[in-house]
PASEBA-1860 file (N, C-alpha, C; in nm, 3 decimals):
! residues 67
1> XXXXXXXX> -1.569/2.185/1.121/-1.533/2.150/1.014/-1.365/2.161/1.037 ~ -1.415/1.980/1.033/-1.228/1.952/1.039/-1.137/1.943/0.865 ~ -1.023/2.000/0.862/-0.994/2.072/0.798/-0.878/1.939/0.728 ~ -0.897/1.945/0.566/-0.758/1.853/0.535/-0.671/1.916/0.565 ~ -0.504/1.854/0.576/-0.415/1.878/0.551/-0.359/1.830/0.437 ~ -0.339/1.870/0.317/-0.347/1.840/0.211/-0.150/1.846/0.180 ~ -0.121/1.763/0.125/0.015/1.777/0.106/0.122/1.759/-0.023 ~ 0.193/1.695/-0.064/0.255/1.677/-0.231/0.406/1.578/-0.174
9> XXXXXXXX> 0.428/1.402/-0.172/0.506/1.395/-0.170/0.609/1.420/-0.325 ~ 0.719/1.463/-0.311/0.882/1.469/-0.438/0.951/1.346/-0.423 ~ 0.971/1.291/-0.536/1.048/1.189/-0.499/1.173/1.221/-0.587 ~ 1.296/1.183/-0.483/1.385/1.190/-0.602/1.494/1.119/-0.579 ~ 1.576/1.122/-0.718/1.641/0.982/-0.682/1.794/1.074/-0.661 ~ 1.918/1.033/-0.541/1.959/1.015/-0.469/2.173/0.890/-0.534 ~ 2.231/0.979/-0.519/2.349/0.957/-0.536/2.446/0.880/-0.401 ~ 2.466/0.775/-0.400/2.514/0.685/-0.212/2.566/0.793/-0.232
17> XXXXXXXX> 2.585/0.878/-0.212/2.675/1.008/-0.095/2.563/1.047/-0.064 ~ 2.526/1.037/-0.136/2.408/1.160/-0.099/2.259/1.089/-0.032 ~ 2.287/0.978/0.022/2.166/0.861/0.105/2.239/0.853/0.195 ~ 2.400/0.850/0.166/2.440/0.829/0.370/2.445/0.989/0.418 ~ 2.419/1.083/0.337/2.422/1.185/0.416/2.302/1.262/0.488 ~ 2.180/1.192/0.407/2.073/1.251/0.457/1.972/1.121/0.500 ~ 2.064/1.009/0.577/2.009/0.960/0.667/2.103/0.992/0.787 ~ 2.199/1.049/0.781/2.262/1.091/0.988/2.192/1.209/0.946
25> XXXXXXXX> 2.061/1.277/0.845/2.075/1.404/0.865/2.103/1.551/0.844 ~ 2.257/1.540/0.735/2.302/1.592/0.699/2.149/1.680/0.584 ~ 2.184/1.808/0.555/2.064/1.873/0.479/2.102/1.813/0.322 ~ 2.051/1.710/0.212/2.136/1.723/0.072/2.039/1.863/-0.013 ~ 2.071/1.916/-0.081/2.010/1.978/-0.181/1.935/1.880/-0.337 ~ 1.802/1.889/-0.272/1.779/1.811/-0.364/1.690/1.876/-0.508 ~ 1.772/1.839/-0.640/1.798/1.927/-0.720/1.726/1.897/-0.850 ~ 1.608/1.983/-0.885/1.524/1.892/-1.006/1.555/1.826/-1.081
33> XXXXXXXX> 1.707/1.869/-1.174/1.680/1.742/-1.241/1.689/1.637/-1.218 ~ 1.674/1.595/-1.021/1.720/1.456/-0.996/1.580/1.430/-0.965 ~ 1.500/1.504/-0.962/1.356/1.478/-0.922/1.277/1.384/-1.068 ~ 1.239/1.281/-0.988/1.183/1.165/-1.028/0.981/1.161/-1.027 ~ 0.950/1.174/-0.967/0.751/1.162/-0.958/0.753/1.229/-0.800 ~ 0.624/1.277/-0.810/0.508/1.343/-0.779/0.388/1.291/-0.723 ~ 0.408/1.247/-0.634/0.276/1.199/-0.547/0.243/1.268/-0.452 ~ 0.020/1.275/-0.486/-0.030/1.385/-0.423/-0.099/1.447/-0.583
41> XXXXXXXX> -0.183/1.508/-0.501/-0.188/1.590/-0.384/-0.269/1.528/-0.283 ~ -0.285/1.485/-0.149/-0.370/1.378/-0.016/-0.322/1.408/0.081 ~ -0.461/1.392/0.133/-0.409/1.473/0.289/-0.359/1.412/0.367 ~ -0.293/1.450/0.436/-0.181/1.384/0.554/-0.253/1.283/0.666 ~ -0.334/1.403/0.704/-0.437/1.336/0.870/-0.527/1.157/0.820 ~ -0.556/1.212/0.652/-0.699/1.066/0.580/-0.635/0.986/0.560 ~ -0.544/1.017/0.491/-0.412/0.901/0.394/-0.510/0.917/0.245 ~ -0.627/1.040/0.232/-0.716/0.991/0.093/-0.701/1.087/-0.035
49> XXXXXXXX> -0.699/1.064/-0.143/-0.605/1.166/-0.231/-0.749/1.281/-0.251 ~ -0.674/1.400/-0.297/-0.758/1.463/-0.334/-0.879/1.457/-0.412 ~ -0.828/1.374/-0.479/-0.975/1.425/-0.612/-1.059/1.349/-0.533 ~ -1.054/1.269/-0.428/-1.164/1.190/-0.328/-1.226/1.267/-0.246 ~ -1.175/1.320/-0.187/-1.230/1.405/-0.053/-1.217/1.527/-0.031 ~ -1.222/1.615/-0.168/-1.210/1.750/-0.173/-1.337/1.829/-0.100 ~ -1.371/1.961/-0.084/-1.514/1.986/-0.047/-1.532/1.907/0.069 ~ -1.503/1.803/0.147/-1.533/1.790/0.240/-1.485/1.769/0.353
57> XXXXXXXX> -1.502/1.732/0.496/-1.439/1.750/0.575/-1.318/1.652/0.612 ~ -1.292/1.630/0.754/-1.112/1.556/0.688/-1.229/1.471/0.790 ~ -1.232/1.278/0.763/-1.323/1.236/0.885/-1.167/1.135/0.998 ~ -1.019/1.205/0.962/-0.979/1.145/1.088/-1.015/1.213/1.206 ~ -0.967/1.090/1.253/-1.011/1.111/1.439/-0.848/1.235/1.473 ~ -0.759/1.247/1.388/-0.627/1.291/1.434/-0.656/1.405/1.488 ~ -0.770/1.465/1.288/-0.770/1.615/1.334/-0.860/1.679/1.402 ~ -0.816/1.800/1.446/-0.937/1.883/1.569/-1.036/1.973/1.521
65> XXX> -1.115/1.958/1.564/-1.243/2.062/1.491/-1.168/2.179/1.489 ~ -1.220/2.332/1.379/-1.139/2.432/1.415/-1.288/2.506/1.375 ~ -1.269/2.689/1.428/-1.407/2.744/1.447/-1.439/2.810/1.241
END
């Protein structure tokens, strides 16, 4: 059965300085008070929401069969 890879994306508001540092690969401390949203859960591979595909195999061609 091909398994889904469940993810959730968290959206943070960044200051200009934090955005510049993040763009250069520097680690930016993402503080809870700056969180403005959460998207998901959904499958990273087939890009479909959990509610739509829970309990079904992942149909993405990028997923390998698992025993």
